[in-house]
N, C-alpha and C positions, 0 to 999 in steps of 0.2 A: 544512546541508540546508534547502532552502526548501519546507517542506511546504505552504505557502500555495498553491502551484501545484496541488497535488493537491486541496486543499479547494475551490479556486475552479473546478476543472474536474471535480468529482466525477461529474457525470452522464456524462461521457465516460470517466472512469477506472473506473467501476463494471464495465464490460465486461472491462477488462484485469485488474481484481482478481478477477473471477469466473473468468477463464481460469487465473489463477495458483492460486487457492484455490477449487476446485470445491465444497467442502463448505459454503461460505458461500451462504446463500439470498438471493434477491432482497430479501426482507424485512430480512435482516441488513444487506445493503448499503445499503438505504434508511435504516435506523436509524443506521448508521455516519456518514452524511452527510460523509464525507471526513475525519473526525476520527481522527487517528493512534492516540490512546489507545484509542478505541472499536474500531478495526480490530485492534489488537494483542490486546485483551481477547477479542474474538470469535474470533480465531485460536487463542488459548489454550484457549478453551472448546470449539471444534469439533474441534481437532486434538490436544488434550491435551498441548500444548507445555509444556516447563519454562519458568521465569520469563523467561529472556533470549532464548529462541528466537524468539518473535514479533518482537522488535525487530530481530534479525539478518535474519530473512526479509523484513520490510518494508523495511529498508535495502537489501537486495539487489534486491528488486523495484523500488524507487524508482530505483536507480542504473541499471537496465536499460531504463528508459523512454526512448522517443524521440518522445514525443507533443508536446513543446515544440520550437520552432525550434532551441533549444540543448539538447542532451541533458544531463541531470544529470551524467552521467559526464564530460562534457567541461568542466565548470565547475571541476573540482578538488575538488568537494564530496564526491565518492565515490572511494574507493580502488579502483583497477582492478587 
């Protein structure tokens, strides 16, 4: 998985993240700055997720994105 795409386009991705996880505030999203570990930690905090749940949710979210000319799912990096 190429998370660098998310980090590099975080300003655009914040809206998609907010749609997916409405409990994240704009301040949360600004502080996350596209960093996956920060996103997972904030999801665990806001949603009370168990240890592995944020990783699975972020993986699923990432694989559904079509914001890049080549969808992450079509690269074979995501199980469909």
